[in-house]
C-alpha positions in Angstrom: -0.1 -0.1 0.0 1.0 3.5 -0.6 0.4 7.0 0.6 -0.2 9.1 -2.4 -1.4 12.6 -2.6 -4.3 13.8 -5.6 -4.5 17.5 -6.3 -6.9 18.4 -8.6 -10.4 15.9 -9.3 -11.2 16.7 -12.9 -12.1 13.8 -14.9 -8.5 12.4 -15.1 -8.2 13.3 -11.6 -11.3 11.4 -10.1 -10.8 8.3 -12.1 -6.7 7.8 -10.9 -7.9 8.7 -7.5 -10.9 6.3 -7.8 -8.8 3.2 -9.6 -5.7 3.9 -6.9 -8.5 3.5 -4.0 -10.2 0.7 -4.8 -6.6 -1.1 -5.1 -5.7 -0.8 -1.5 -3.8 2.7 -1.3 -4.2 5.6 0.9 -5.6 8.0 -1.2 -5.9 11.7 0.1 -7.6 14.0 -2.6 -7.4 17.8 -2.6 -9.6 19.9 -5.1 -10.6 23.8 -4.7 -14.4 23.3 -5.4 -16.1 22.6 -2.6 -19.0 20.6 -4.1 -16.6 18.7 -6.0 -15.1 17.2 -2.9 -18.5 16.9 -1.2 -19.6 14.4 -3.7 -16.3 12.5 -3.7 -15.4 12.8 0.2 -18.0 9.4 1.0 -15.4 7.3 -0.9 -12.1 8.4 0.4 -10.7 8.7 4.2 -8.5 11.8 3.8 -10.6 14.3 1.3 -9.9 18.1 1.5 -10.9 21.8 -0.2 -8.1 23.9 -0.5 -6.0 26.1 -3.3 -2.9 23.9 -3.4 -1.3 27.4 -5.2 -1.3 29.0 -1.3 1.8 27.3 -0.1 0.3 27.3 3.7 -2.6 24.8 1.9 0.6 22.7 0.8 2.7 23.1 3.9 0.0 21.7 6.0 -0.7 18.8 4.1 2.4 16.5 5.0 3.9 16.7 1.7 7.1 14.2 2.8 4.8 11.6 4.3 3.4 10.9 1.0 5.1 8.3 -1.5 3.9 10.0 -4.8 1.8 13.6 -5.3 0.0 13.7 -8.2 -1.2 17.1 -9.9 -3.8 16.6 -12.4 -5.4 19.6 -12.7 -5.9 20.1 -16.5 -7.7 23.5 -17.2 -5.6 26.2 -15.1 -1.5 25.2 -16.4 -0.6 28.0 -14.3 -1.8 26.7 -11.4 -0.2 22.6 -12.5 3.1 25.1 -12.5 3.2 26.8 -9.3 1.7 23.3 -7.3 4.2 21.5 -9.5 7.0 23.8 -7.1 5.6 24.1 -4.3 5.7 20.3 -3.7 9.1 20.0 -4.8 9.6 23.1 -2.3 7.9 21.4 0.8 9.9 18.0 0.3 7.7 15.6 -2.2 9.5 12.5 -3.0 8.4 12.1 -6.5 5.5 13.9 -8.5 4.1 13.2 -10.7 2.3 15.9 -13.1 -0.3 16.2 -16.4 0.3 18.2 -19.3 -1.2 18.0 -22.5 2.0 19.6 -25.1 5.7 18.9 -25.4 6.1 22.5 -24.1 3.9 22.2 -20.5 6.2 19.1 -19.7 9.0 20.8 -20.3 8.3 23.0 -18.0 6.8 21.3 -15.2 9.8 19.3 -15.5 12.2 22.5 -14.8 10.3 22.8 -11.7 10.4 20.4 -10.1 8.1 17.1 -12.1 9.6 13.6 -11.7 7.2 12.4 -14.3 5.1 14.5 -16.8 1.8 12.1 -18.0 -0.2 12.9 -20.9 -3.4 10.9 -20.5 -5.3 12.4 -23.8 -2.1 12.0 -26.0 -1.6 8.8 -24.7 -4.9 7.3 -25.7 -5.0 9.1 -28.7 -1.8 7.5 -30.0 -3.0 4.0 -28.5 -6.1 3.7 -30.5 -4.5 5.7 -33.6 -2.5 2.1 -33.6 -4.7 0.0 -32.6 -7.6 1.2 -35.3 -4.8 2.0 -37.8 -3.3 -2.1 -38.1 -5.9 -5.2 -38.6 -6.5 -7.3 -36.0 -5.2 -5.3 -33.0 -7.0 -5.9 -30.2 -5.2 -4.0 -27.6 -1.7 -1.7 -27.2 0.6 -0.5 -25.0 3.7 1.2 -25.8 7.0 0.2 -23.7 9.4 2.5 -25.6 10.2 3.9 -28.6 10.5 0.8 -30.7 8.7 -2.0 -28.8 4.9 -2.3 -27.8 2.7 -4.7 -26.0 0.0 -6.1 -28.6 -2.6 -8.6 -28.3 -3.6 -10.3 -31.6 -5.4 -13.5 -33.1 -3.7 -16.6 -34.3 -3.3 -17.0 -37.6 -5.2 -19.9 -38.8 -2.5 -22.3 -39.9 -0.8 -21.9 -36.4 -4.1 -23.9 -34.8 -3.3 -27.5 -33.5 0.6 -27.0 -33.8 3.2 -25.5 -31.0 4.8 -22.1 -30.3 8.2 -23.9 -31.0 6.8 -25.8 -34.1 6.4 -22.8 -35.3 9.0 -21.4 -34.5 7.5 -17.7 -33.7 10.2 -15.7 -32.4 12.4 -16.4 -35.1 9.7 -16.4 -38.4 7.7 -13.1 -36.8 10.3 -11.5 -34.7 7.7 -11.2 -31.8 7.9 -12.6 -27.9 5.0 -14.2 -26.6 4.2 -13.2 -23.3 1.0 -14.7 -22.6 -1.9 -16.3 -24.6 -5.2 -15.1 -23.6 -8.3 -17.8 -23.7 -11.7 -15.8 -23.9 -11.4 -13.7 -20.6 -8.6 -16.0 -19.1 -4.5 -15.8 -19.4 -1.9 -18.0 -19.5 1.4 -16.2 -18.4 4.8 -17.5 -20.3 3.3 -20.1 -22.0 5.7 -23.2 -22.8 7.4 -23.4 -25.8 5.4 -26.9 -26.4 2.1 -25.1 -25.8 -0.5 -25.9 -28.8 -3.1 -23.3 -30.0 -6.4 -23.3 -30.1 -8.9 -21.7 -32.4 -10.1 -18.7 -30.9 -6.3 -18.0 -29.3 -5.4 -15.0 -29.0 -1.8 -13.7 -27.8 0.3 -10.3 -25.9 3.3 -10.1 -27.4 6.3 -8.0 -27.7 6.8 -6.5 -30.7 8.2 -3.7 -33.0 5.8 -2.2 -35.2 6.5 -2.9 -38.3 6.6 -6.7 -37.6 3.1 -6.9 -35.9 2.1 -4.9 -39.4 3.6 -7.6 -41.0 2.0 -10.1 -39.4 -1.3 -9.3 -38.7 -1.4 -8.5 -43.2 -1.9 -12.2 -42.6 -4.6 -12.9 -40.5 
C-alpha cells in the first residue's frame, strides 16, 4: 500500500484517485471546489477543500509523508506549475504532473516534476495504432521501438505448438501470454499447442506486427 496525494479532481484526477483507492492505497484528494470534494468525500478517507497554489495549504498537508504526489489539474496550467513547484519546495518524494503538450511537460520538469503524463495524448496514440492496424485488439507502448500487442493467431497455427511454428525467429515477436476468452496463460511453454480463437499477447515492433496481422 502506498500513501498518495492527488491534487485536482477533474475527470482524470477522479478516475485516477478512484482506481488507486480501489487497489488498496491510502489516497488523499484535494480540490478547491467544495461541491466536487463533497460529492467524493464518502469514498475516501481523506478529502479536503483547498487552493494548493497557496503555500500554507501545501505546507499543512505534510507533503513529505506521501510516496507520490499527483498534480492532475487540466484547465489551468499556471496553477499546475505553481503547485508542482511548491510540492518540490516542501519536500515531495516523487511528483507526477499532468500536461497536454510537450512545452508544458518541459516547464513542469524544469520546476520539479519527476514524471509528466499526457492522458489525452497517450490515449489518442493508442487508439490510432490500434485501429490503424488490422486485428490489433490492444496496444501498450513500452519504449520508442517496442510495444505490447494483443492479436489473434493465424489460422495455420491451430493445433501447432509455439516451438513448431518457431514464432520468435519467423515473425520477430515474443509471446508473453495466451488469452483464451477472458483467461490468460502467462509465459506459455514452447510446447503450448494453439487452439481455435486463441489470442496472443506479444512484445514486438510495429513493423513486425503490421507484417504479421496482414496475414490474419
